PAZAMI-294070 format. One line per field, with one value per residue: residue number from 0; residue in three letters; x negated, y negated, z negated of N, C-alpha, C in turn. Coordinates in pm, 1 decimal. Each point is the difference from the previous one (the first is absolute). Layout:
<sites>
n = (NUM,...)
res = (ALA,...)
n.X = (X,...)
n.Y = (Y,...)
n.Z = (Z,...)
ca.X = (X,...)
ca.Y = (Y,...)
ca.Z = (Z,...)
c.X = (X,...)
c.Y = (Y,...)
c.Z = (Z,...)
</sites>
This chain:
<sites>
n = (0,1,2,3,4,5,6,7,8,9,10,11,12,13,14,15,16,17,18,19,20,21,22,23,24,25,26,27,28,29,30,31,32,33,34,35,36,37,38,39,40,41,42,43,44,45,46,47,48,49,50,51,52,53,54,55,56,57,58,59,60,61,62,63,64,65,66,67,68,69,70,71,72,73,74,75,76,77,78,79,80,81,82,83,84,85,86,87,88,89,90,91,92,93,94,95,96,97,98,99,100,101,102,103,104,105,106,107,108,109,110,111,112,113,114,115,116,117,118,119,120,121,122,123,124,125,126,127,128,129,130,131,132,133,134,135,136,137,138,139,140,141,142,143,144,145,146,147,148,149,150,151,152,153,154,155,156,157,158,159,160,161,162,163,164,165,166,167,168,169,170,171,172,173,174,175,176,177,178,179,180,181,182,183,184,185,186,187,188,189,190,191,192,193,194,195,196,197,198,199,200,201,202,203,204,205,206,207,208,209,210,211,212,213,214,215,216,217,218,219,220,221,222,223,224,225,226,227,228,229,230,231,232,233,234,235,236,237,238,239,240,241,242,243,244,245)
res = (MET,LEU,ARG,ASP,ARG,VAL,TYR,VAL,ASN,MET,ALA,THR,ILE,PRO,GLN,ARG,ILE,GLU,SER,LEU,LYS,MET,VAL,ILE,SER,SER,ILE,TYR,GLY,GLN,THR,ASP,GLU,LEU,ASN,VAL,TYR,LEU,ASN,GLY,PHE,ASP,ASP,ILE,PRO,GLU,PHE,LEU,LYS,ARG,PRO,GLY,ILE,ASN,ILE,ALA,ARG,SER,GLN,ASP,TYR,GLY,ASP,LYS,GLY,ASP,ALA,GLY,LYS,PHE,PHE,TRP,SER,ASP,LYS,VAL,ASN,GLY,TYR,TYR,LEU,THR,ILE,ASP,ASP,ASP,ILE,LEU,TYR,PRO,ARG,GLY,TYR,VAL,SER,LYS,ILE,ILE,GLU,GLY,ILE,ASP,SER,ARG,ASN,LYS,GLU,VAL,PRO,VAL,GLY,MET,HIS,GLY,GLU,ILE,PHE,LYS,ASN,GLN,ILE,ASN,HIS,TRP,THR,ARG,ASP,ARG,LEU,GLY,THR,TYR,HIS,PHE,ALA,MET,GLU,VAL,LYS,LYS,ASP,ALA,PRO,ALA,CYS,VAL,ILE,GLY,THR,GLY,CYS,MET,GLY,TYR,HIS,THR,GLU,GLY,VAL,SER,VAL,LYS,PRO,GLU,ASP,PHE,ARG,ILE,PRO,ASN,MET,ALA,ASP,VAL,TRP,PHE,THR,ARG,ILE,CYS,VAL,GLU,GLN,ARG,LYS,PRO,ARG,ILE,VAL,LEU,SER,HIS,PRO,GLN,GLY,TRP,LEU,LYS,ILE,ILE,PRO,ILE,PRO,HIS,ASN,ASP,THR,LEU,TRP,GLY,LYS,THR,VAL,ASN,GLU,GLU,LEU,GLN,ASN,PRO,ASN,GLY,VAL,SER,LYS,GLU,VAL,ARG,GLU,ILE,GLN,PRO,CYS,LEU,PRO,TRP,GLU,TYR,LEU,TYR,ASP,PRO,LEU,GLU,LYS,ARG)
n.X = (-111.4,-5.7,-99.3,58.3,-35.2,-153.4,17.8,-90.1,34.3,-84.0,10.3,-48.6,-107.4,-58.0,42.1,65.5,-77.3,-92.9,130.8,21.1,-143.8,-4.7,121.8,-39.8,-147.2,41.5,42.7,-77.0,97.7,45.0,-30.6,98.5,71.7,-58.7,101.0,-84.9,54.6,-49.1,3.9,3.5,-13.8,-124.6,-44.9,5.6,-3.6,-110.5,-6.5,114.6,-83.6,93.8,-0.8,129.0,-98.6,116.8,-31.3,65.6,8.5,-41.0,-69.6,27.3,-51.4,-112.8,-38.6,1.2,-120.0,25.0,129.0,-117.2,-0.1,87.2,-120.0,-30.8,78.8,-15.4,-121.7,15.0,-36.8,27.9,-155.0,23.1,-170.8,-20.0,-107.5,-79.0,-69.5,51.7,39.9,-80.7,46.4,28.8,-79.1,121.3,-22.9,-0.4,-73.1,-5.6,-64.1,-43.2,-91.7,-20.3,-36.3,-69.3,-57.2,-1.0,-54.7,-94.0,108.1,-128.9,-42.3,-162.6,-70.6,-130.7,69.2,45.0,104.4,49.8,110.3,58.3,84.1,-63.7,-30.9,-56.5,-94.7,-30.6,-73.8,92.8,88.1,-138.0,74.6,-44.3,-114.9,32.5,-191.4,-19.7,-65.4,145.4,1.4,35.1,54.5,93.6,31.1,12.5,134.0,-11.1,-5.4,-168.2,-1.7,-134.6,9.6,-110.2,85.8,64.3,93.2,88.0,96.5,-26.7,27.6,-74.1,-61.9,80.5,-149.0,13.9,-93.0,109.5,-0.7,-120.5,91.7,-29.7,-133.6,-60.0,118.1,-77.3,-30.9,3.9,-24.2,-76.8,-62.8,-16.0,-104.8,-116.7,13.8,-52.4,-76.7,-4.7,-158.9,-26.5,-82.8,-129.9,-41.0,-71.5,-3.6,-98.4,-116.8,-65.1,-59.8,121.4,92.7,-78.7,-11.0,36.9,-130.4,107.9,-88.7,40.4,-64.9,-49.5,52.5,93.4,-62.1,-87.0,52.1,56.9,-110.9,-63.5,98.2,49.4,-117.8,6.2,75.6,-63.2,71.6,-71.6,83.8,-74.5,-85.4,-98.7,30.4,-20.0,-99.4,-39.2,29.0,29.8,-120.7,33.6,40.2,-78.7,20.9,39.6,-16.8,3.4,-54.7,6.9,-153.1,-21.8,93.3,-69.4)
n.Y = (122.5,-60.5,-83.2,-48.0,-144.8,-2.6,-119.0,-52.8,-79.7,-78.7,-92.1,-82.6,-49.1,-110.5,-118.5,120.6,-10.3,-22.0,-44.1,-50.5,-37.3,-1.2,-65.2,-16.7,-22.5,-16.4,-99.6,-23.9,12.5,-83.2,-87.7,23.1,-88.1,-112.0,-84.2,-82.1,-105.0,-77.1,-65.9,-99.9,138.0,-50.5,111.7,109.7,39.4,54.2,23.4,-59.0,-7.8,117.2,114.4,12.2,-114.6,-77.7,-124.6,-43.9,-102.2,-90.7,-3.5,110.6,31.0,-79.5,-88.5,143.4,-20.6,48.9,-100.9,-25.2,25.7,-67.1,-64.1,131.9,-38.1,-54.3,41.8,61.9,116.5,7.2,67.9,-100.1,0.1,-59.5,-54.8,-12.9,-116.8,60.1,115.5,68.3,69.5,75.4,94.9,37.2,-133.2,26.7,127.7,-92.6,-98.0,101.4,84.3,-142.4,-68.8,126.0,-7.4,-129.2,132.0,-101.6,-22.4,36.0,-119.8,56.4,-17.7,-74.5,-80.6,-24.6,-90.1,-55.4,-71.5,-78.9,-9.6,-65.5,-42.4,-73.3,111.0,-5.9,-2.6,-85.2,-7.2,66.6,99.9,37.2,41.8,74.7,22.8,-17.5,-88.9,41.3,123.6,81.5,36.8,-72.7,69.5,-68.8,-82.5,-82.3,-87.3,-25.4,50.8,54.1,-89.7,20.8,72.0,-7.8,49.7,-16.6,48.3,17.2,106.6,7.0,-98.5,-86.4,-0.2,-148.2,-38.0,12.1,108.4,-14.8,-70.2,66.8,-17.4,99.6,100.8,79.0,4.1,-126.3,-34.7,31.5,-54.0,-108.5,21.6,40.1,-98.0,-36.4,92.1,-55.0,-75.8,117.3,-44.1,76.9,34.2,32.7,105.1,-23.6,67.5,-43.6,-149.2,75.0,-111.3,-36.3,-96.7,-66.6,-18.0,-92.5,-106.7,-26.2,-105.3,83.7,13.2,46.7,109.6,-50.6,-17.6,80.5,90.6,-44.0,7.5,128.3,45.0,-8.2,54.7,12.5,-114.2,14.1,40.3,87.3,35.6,92.1,-59.6,-74.3,54.1,35.3,-157.9,19.0,57.0,-126.3,57.7,56.0,75.2,140.2,-33.3,95.9,136.5,28.5,-1.3,-70.9,-36.4,84.8)
n.Z = (25.5,96.4,-40.6,-63.2,58.4,-24.4,-38.3,-40.1,-88.2,31.7,-90.2,47.8,-52.5,77.9,-86.7,54.0,96.7,-132.5,-74.3,94.4,26.5,-127.1,-35.9,101.7,-76.6,-80.8,75.1,64.6,58.6,-80.1,91.1,75.4,-47.9,17.6,-28.4,53.7,-108.8,89.7,-106.6,127.9,20.8,10.8,-42.1,53.2,-149.3,31.7,-165.9,58.7,91.1,-94.6,53.9,27.7,-10.3,-48.6,65.8,-111.2,89.0,-92.2,108.8,11.0,-162.2,-23.2,-84.9,-17.5,-42.9,-112.9,29.8,54.0,-111.8,-36.2,62.9,-34.9,-73.7,62.5,6.4,-67.7,13.2,-145.4,-35.1,-74.9,8.6,-79.2,53.1,-124.8,4.9,-110.5,69.6,-89.2,86.4,-134.0,-35.6,140.8,-10.9,148.6,-72.6,-150.8,77.5,110.0,-107.0,-41.3,109.0,50.4,-151.1,26.1,107.9,-1.2,-134.3,-76.9,-17.0,31.5,-135.4,-4.8,53.9,-140.8,24.3,-157.6,43.4,-104.8,-54.9,-83.6,111.2,-48.7,-36.7,127.4,-58.4,-50.3,91.9,-31.0,20.5,112.2,14.1,93.6,-28.5,134.9,-33.9,-72.8,-76.4,73.9,-136.8,68.7,103.8,61.7,-54.3,122.4,-86.4,5.4,137.4,-47.3,117.4,-87.2,-68.8,87.2,4.1,128.8,27.9,137.8,-49.8,-128.9,81.0,-9.7,74.7,-21.5,51.9,22.4,-90.7,11.3,-59.0,-119.7,65.4,27.4,49.0,67.0,-91.9,-20.1,117.0,-4.4,-138.8,69.1,90.2,-69.9,-78.0,81.1,-8.7,-165.7,-16.1,-74.5,-101.5,-1.8,-98.9,87.2,-52.6,-128.7,-8.8,-96.1,58.8,34.9,-28.9,93.5,-108.7,111.4,-96.9,-45.7,27.6,-124.5,35.1,35.7,-100.4,81.8,-115.0,29.8,102.8,-20.4,-49.3,73.4,60.1,-106.3,-7.6,138.8,53.3,-129.7,33.9,113.8,111.5,-13.7,103.7,-97.8,-104.5,108.3,64.0,-115.3,-64.8,113.8,-82.6,-108.6,-99.6,-28.2,79.6,-17.3,-142.8,108.8,-10.1,133.2,-56.2,-97.4,103.5,29.1)
ca.X = (103.7,-47.0,53.1,28.5,-121.2,-9.5,-52.8,-47.1,14.6,-40.9,-36.5,-118.5,-65.6,-152.5,-48.7,-17.7,-72.1,-95.0,87.5,100.0,-119.4,39.4,149.5,9.6,-33.7,76.6,145.1,-13.2,35.2,108.9,181.0,-4.0,-35.8,-21.4,58.8,-39.0,49.0,-141.6,21.2,-134.0,-143.9,13.8,-22.7,42.6,-133.2,-51.2,12.6,149.3,-31.8,11.2,134.7,65.7,15.8,52.4,-10.9,66.9,-86.7,94.1,-23.3,110.0,123.0,17.0,-74.5,119.6,-35.0,-3.9,91.3,-79.1,-17.4,166.8,55.5,30.6,108.7,134.3,-71.8,-67.5,86.7,-104.6,-63.6,-80.3,-27.7,-66.1,-109.3,-73.0,-129.6,-97.0,28.5,-30.7,75.8,-66.4,64.3,134.3,59.6,108.2,93.2,31.0,115.5,108.1,86.9,79.7,127.6,31.2,56.6,126.0,90.0,-59.3,65.1,-33.7,-136.4,-70.8,-91.3,-57.9,16.4,127.3,-2.2,96.6,9.6,86.9,136.9,-44.1,-129.5,-60.8,-139.9,-27.4,-138.0,21.7,154.9,-8.5,-18.0,-97.3,-95.6,-31.5,-90.5,-97.8,-155.5,-13.2,101.9,170.9,4.5,143.5,93.6,74.1,41.1,-38.5,115.5,-78.5,-128.0,-108.6,-17.6,-136.2,-38.2,137.2,49.8,151.6,59.0,95.2,129.7,63.3,-24.3,-14.1,-57.5,-49.7,-100.6,73.2,35.5,-101.1,12.9,-145.3,-145.3,-55.1,37.7,43.9,28.7,154.9,118.0,34.9,115.6,149.2,80.2,39.1,118.1,138.1,34.4,29.2,-99.7,-102.5,-166.8,-58.4,-137.8,-25.2,-75.8,-151.6,-140.7,-47.6,-54.3,-2.0,-4.0,-102.4,11.2,-134.6,1.2,-18.1,31.4,144.6,62.6,-2.1,71.0,114.1,45.9,-101.4,39.8,157.6,-35.8,-62.6,90.9,70.1,-54.1,-15.1,153.2,93.9,149.6,34.3,34.6,-95.4,88.3,10.8,116.7,134.9,43.7,-9.5,165.2,133.2,-1.6,27.6,-66.2,-21.8,57.4,-60.1,-101.9,32.9,-77.5,98.3,-19.0,110.6,117.8,15.0)
ca.Y = (-127.3,-167.7,-103.9,-182.4,-20.1,-91.9,-138.2,-68.4,-179.5,-111.6,-141.2,-94.0,-144.0,20.0,74.7,132.9,81.3,102.3,102.3,73.7,125.4,95.5,49.0,89.0,143.0,56.5,67.7,40.4,177.3,92.5,-25.4,-1.4,-125.7,-69.8,-133.2,-86.9,-139.5,-66.8,-123.0,-93.2,24.0,-54.3,120.5,130.5,51.7,118.1,113.3,9.4,38.9,96.3,102.8,43.5,-119.4,-72.9,-142.5,-156.2,-99.8,-113.0,-101.0,45.7,40.1,-99.8,43.1,74.5,23.2,136.2,66.4,65.8,172.2,44.1,-23.6,128.4,65.5,20.3,41.9,154.3,121.5,92.5,-32.1,-129.9,-29.8,-113.6,-17.9,-114.1,-20.2,-5.2,114.1,152.5,101.5,97.5,139.6,45.3,-98.5,-9.4,128.2,31.0,-83.3,56.8,55.4,-62.2,-65.5,121.1,62.2,-92.4,-4.7,-80.9,-126.7,-106.5,-23.4,29.5,-54.2,43.9,-110.6,-46.1,-50.8,14.1,-102.7,-45.5,-62.4,-168.0,4.0,-142.7,-14.4,69.8,31.6,-21.7,58.2,181.7,120.3,95.3,40.6,129.3,-94.6,72.6,77.9,59.2,90.2,3.2,137.8,70.1,-85.8,-157.0,-66.2,-146.7,-150.0,-64.6,69.3,-76.8,24.1,24.6,136.3,55.2,62.8,59.8,35.9,-147.1,59.8,-36.0,-161.2,-58.3,-175.5,-65.2,-148.3,-162.5,26.2,-94.6,-146.7,-134.0,68.9,8.7,14.3,112.0,62.4,-43.9,22.6,176.0,11.0,-49.5,84.9,100.5,-38.0,-50.0,121.2,107.1,84.7,-21.8,-4.8,89.4,-42.3,174.7,58.0,9.4,-19.9,-135.6,9.6,82.9,-140.3,-106.7,-125.0,-64.7,-125.7,-95.7,-71.1,-22.5,-94.4,10.5,111.8,-74.1,-18.3,-100.6,-109.3,18.3,-47.2,-131.7,-71.5,-14.1,-101.7,-158.6,-38.9,68.5,-17.8,4.9,102.2,75.8,34.9,94.9,-17.6,-50.7,126.2,176.0,5.2,81.8,131.7,12.8,113.1,88.6,133.7,76.7,35.6,122.9,86.7,97.7,176.5,21.6,20.1,94.6)
ca.Z = (-42.0,3.2,-97.0,39.8,14.9,-113.2,24.6,-119.9,27.3,-82.5,65.6,-47.1,17.8,11.7,-121.1,-75.8,111.5,-54.2,-58.5,116.0,54.2,-121.6,38.4,110.9,-2.5,-130.0,62.7,139.9,-20.4,-92.8,55.5,113.9,97.6,-94.5,43.1,-65.8,44.1,-18.2,-13.5,-21.5,50.6,94.5,65.2,-72.7,-13.2,98.9,-60.8,14.4,124.5,-8.4,53.2,-105.8,-21.7,60.0,-65.0,51.4,-83.3,-48.7,97.6,81.6,-40.1,-141.9,-162.7,-99.0,-118.9,-24.6,60.7,92.9,-25.4,69.1,151.2,81.7,-89.7,110.5,145.5,-29.1,-46.8,-113.8,-150.5,-16.6,-142.5,-18.2,-90.1,6.3,31.1,-133.8,-87.4,71.9,-5.4,-2.4,72.7,-78.7,5.6,73.5,13.9,-125.5,34.1,71.9,-88.7,-75.8,66.4,16.7,-113.2,-21.7,109.9,116.3,-49.8,-32.6,21.8,-120.3,0.0,-131.0,-84.7,-16.2,-124.1,-53.4,-59.0,-36.4,93.1,41.3,55.6,15.7,62.0,87.6,-44.9,-143.9,-16.5,55.8,-79.9,-22.4,85.3,57.8,77.3,71.7,-80.6,-105.2,-10.8,-55.5,-41.1,30.3,119.8,-81.9,84.7,-53.1,84.5,115.9,12.6,94.5,122.8,7.3,13.5,37.1,132.1,17.7,158.7,80.2,-7.0,-94.9,-45.5,137.4,-28.6,159.4,-7.6,-22.9,-125.2,-93.9,45.4,-63.5,-56.8,-147.6,-137.4,45.7,-118.4,-41.7,121.0,14.6,-95.0,39.2,110.8,-100.3,-93.7,109.3,49.2,-89.3,18.2,-101.9,81.9,-60.0,-34.1,-33.5,-116.8,58.6,-86.5,-12.1,85.5,154.9,91.7,-60.6,27.2,32.0,-52.9,112.4,-72.4,-59.2,51.8,152.5,26.9,-20.9,-134.9,-84.0,40.5,-27.8,-139.6,-6.2,90.9,-67.7,-115.2,-5.4,19.6,-54.8,14.9,146.1,19.4,119.4,103.5,-0.6,-91.4,60.5,123.4,-84.9,-42.6,50.8,-23.5,-124.3,-47.4,72.4,-1.7,93.7,-75.1,-26.7,61.1,80.1,-9.1,-122.5,15.7,62.5)
c.X = (-73.5,18.0,7.8,-134.5,16.4,-76.3,-60.1,-22.7,-54.1,-46.7,-144.4,-59.5,-123.7,-102.0,-18.3,-32.1,-77.8,90.1,80.7,-71.1,27.0,88.7,14.2,-71.0,65.6,161.4,-16.4,-60.2,104.1,159.1,-32.1,-34.9,-57.1,-1.2,-92.0,37.5,-104.8,62.1,-105.8,-126.0,-25.5,-68.5,53.4,-152.9,-36.2,80.0,123.7,4.2,7.8,117.7,61.7,95.5,68.2,10.8,114.4,-77.9,114.3,-23.8,127.5,165.8,54.5,-57.5,119.3,-54.3,10.5,124.2,-18.2,14.0,122.3,31.4,9.5,129.2,119.5,-53.3,-17.0,133.8,-56.7,18.5,-26.6,-36.7,-71.1,-109.6,-70.5,-133.3,-104.5,32.7,-77.8,68.4,-73.1,52.2,89.3,87.7,140.8,80.2,60.5,171.2,114.3,71.0,95.7,139.1,89.9,107.8,145.5,98.9,-8.7,59.5,1.2,-160.7,-66.5,-133.1,-99.7,-12.3,127.4,23.1,140.1,31.7,111.6,131.8,31.3,-135.9,-31.8,-123.7,-46.0,-154.4,46.1,117.6,23.3,7.8,-91.8,-55.6,-27.2,-78.4,-75.6,-96.3,-11.0,77.7,149.5,23.6,133.9,51.0,91.1,85.0,-60.9,67.2,-44.1,-68.5,-101.6,-12.4,-134.6,-42.0,183.3,27.5,130.1,0.5,76.4,151.9,63.6,0.4,6.8,-30.4,-30.2,-82.3,76.2,59.7,-107.1,-28.3,-110.5,-86.0,-34.0,62.7,129.3,75.2,141.1,83.6,-6.9,105.7,160.3,55.4,73.8,147.7,120.1,40.7,8.4,-85.4,-95.6,-114.5,-23.5,-143.9,-85.3,-113.6,-153.7,-93.6,-37.5,-121.9,-8.2,-17.6,-112.9,19.9,-154.8,0.7,38.9,49.9,137.7,75.2,24.0,140.2,165.3,92.9,-75.7,50.5,162.0,-24.5,-48.0,127.8,102.1,-80.8,-12.0,127.0,130.4,119.5,40.0,53.1,-96.0,123.4,46.4,120.2,135.3,51.0,48.7,160.6,100.7,-26.5,17.3,155.4,-68.1,71.4,-81.7,-148.4,-8.3,-113.1,141.2,-41.8,103.4,99.1,47.9,61.6)
c.Y = (-125.5,-55.3,-128.7,-61.2,-100.7,-116.4,-45.5,-131.0,-115.6,-123.0,-40.0,-99.3,27.4,3.0,91.2,76.1,101.3,101.7,42.9,106.0,91.6,88.3,65.2,105.4,101.7,55.5,71.4,178.9,32.1,-41.6,9.4,-146.6,-99.9,-139.7,-121.8,-140.6,-82.3,-170.4,-72.6,43.8,-39.7,120.9,123.2,33.9,140.4,110.0,21.6,49.6,152.6,60.8,-49.4,-141.7,-93.1,-127.1,-113.4,-116.7,-138.9,-86.0,68.3,-27.8,-103.6,64.8,11.9,27.8,152.1,83.0,52.7,160.1,47.4,-43.2,94.4,43.9,45.2,37.3,143.9,64.1,98.5,-61.4,-133.1,-43.4,-161.3,2.6,-158.5,-23.1,0.6,109.7,135.8,90.4,171.1,138.1,11.5,-91.2,-16.3,103.2,-4.7,-128.5,57.2,113.9,-38.3,5.8,113.2,88.8,-80.1,-10.2,-122.5,-120.9,-123.9,-21.8,24.2,-53.1,11.9,-149.2,-70.8,-136.8,38.1,-143.8,-46.6,-18.2,-115.2,-39.9,-190.6,-4.5,145.1,78.2,87.1,125.4,125.2,49.1,102.5,5.5,147.7,-49.8,135.7,40.7,24.3,116.2,-47.8,133.2,88.0,-102.0,-125.0,-62.8,-150.5,-97.1,-29.8,108.3,-92.4,49.0,39.9,136.2,86.9,55.2,59.3,80.7,-101.4,65.0,-44.9,-114.0,-82.7,-143.8,-45.8,-93.2,-121.5,6.5,-67.3,-128.7,-109.7,79.2,37.2,18.0,166.7,118.6,-47.4,49.5,149.8,56.9,-28.1,120.7,139.0,6.3,-30.4,136.5,126.2,124.1,-1.3,-2.4,105.8,-19.7,168.9,1.9,-25.2,-50.0,-149.2,62.9,37.6,-94.2,-97.2,-156.4,-36.3,-168.7,-123.8,-145.2,-39.1,-94.5,13.7,135.6,-49.9,25.3,-97.5,-116.1,-30.1,-63.6,-163.1,-59.7,-33.2,-72.4,-160.2,-56.3,96.8,8.8,2.9,136.2,62.9,55.4,160.2,6.1,-68.8,112.9,106.4,-23.0,95.7,132.5,31.7,13.9,111.2,126.6,107.4,63.8,124.3,93.6,77.9,155.4,-23.9,9.5,113.1,114.5)
c.Z = (13.3,-115.1,37.8,37.2,-134.1,30.9,-88.3,69.3,-76.1,61.7,-82.6,48.2,25.0,-140.4,-74.3,107.3,-51.2,-88.7,101.2,72.0,-73.1,16.9,126.4,-5.9,-81.3,77.9,148.2,29.6,-49.6,85.0,174.6,47.9,-152.2,49.6,-75.1,57.8,-39.5,-14.1,-3.7,74.6,162.0,134.7,-68.7,-18.8,38.4,-78.1,25.8,147.3,26.7,49.6,-107.9,-72.6,103.6,-45.8,58.2,-72.2,12.1,127.8,86.9,-59.7,-139.6,-95.3,-71.2,-137.2,-53.0,88.6,146.2,15.6,68.8,131.8,89.3,-33.0,99.0,119.4,-30.6,-86.8,-59.8,-104.5,15.2,-100.2,9.1,-126.2,9.9,45.0,-110.7,-88.0,97.0,4.1,31.6,173.6,-47.8,-40.0,38.4,26.5,-98.0,27.8,72.0,-53.0,-97.0,75.2,66.7,-83.1,-12.0,141.1,55.6,-19.9,-56.5,-33.3,-152.5,35.2,-141.1,-92.1,-18.5,-116.2,-61.7,-37.2,-61.1,82.2,31.7,6.9,-21.3,14.5,29.3,-71.4,-164.9,-50.3,3.1,-153.2,-10.2,187.6,45.5,93.1,77.8,-52.4,-123.3,-26.0,16.2,16.7,63.4,91.7,-79.5,113.5,-36.3,42.2,156.7,-7.7,93.2,120.7,58.0,1.9,5.1,133.0,-26.5,104.6,57.5,24.8,-124.5,-91.2,144.1,-17.1,134.8,-39.8,-21.9,-137.2,-65.4,40.0,-17.2,15.9,-154.5,-125.5,91.4,-140.1,-16.1,124.2,25.0,-127.4,33.7,92.2,-44.8,-94.8,117.1,57.6,-52.1,1.8,-156.6,54.7,-118.2,-13.3,-17.1,-84.0,107.5,-92.4,-6.0,100.3,124.2,98.8,-86.1,64.8,98.8,-49.0,101.3,-146.8,-34.1,66.4,161.0,16.3,-14.6,-120.9,-86.3,75.5,-65.8,-188.6,-41.9,47.4,-155.8,-132.8,41.4,-20.5,-111.9,-4.3,113.2,30.8,126.2,129.6,-9.3,-109.7,47.9,118.2,-100.1,-42.5,68.7,-15.8,-125.0,-32.1,22.9,40.3,100.8,-50.6,-44.9,111.3,43.8,-44.2,-122.9,-0.3,88.3,-91.9)
</sites>
């Protein structure tokens, strides 16, 4: 029996070219196709000119930030995995994501990182009840409010996603969570040992997380774009694992 095709998708920027090279080395060979969205690159790096790697460029389609990883979401059918340019993925990573998807009848997304939030969110970085971190041990599969799109996958038959769903760049986790809530899909973080996925060190202020932390510290009474756009998901629903309901 032929399995469905596997697509691993990511977006990146020129400042991450060295970490990008490491990420490509870690994931290449685990997927049928590797799609890379280049934001702001003058040229295509030589190490991306390999069989099975497809490129889209901001010069052709616009700077999409992290949402570039969903550029192919309405163009392919099969397993759609999204990764980041600052995480090292171990051997067997793609297989584990696919196993998690298949065990839930291809109906819901699964990943390695997720956040549990309060039912009222005023600060994106402070109103969290807990985190299932991709670099730390997660002992048991668990539902999360927001799933991290840097280490996640779904099947296109189970979740319907379009690039235009990501209306503001650099908040892909929020938009994807909204898609799931609208389609009544739980989000599952899979169990994994500490250190199985590894962080590539990036200066804190150069990460999307660091920029949001700084924004909320500098403007404590303001409402960040993440807080504003997550409101339609509240109060949280669909926090269950389909495996436990059978």
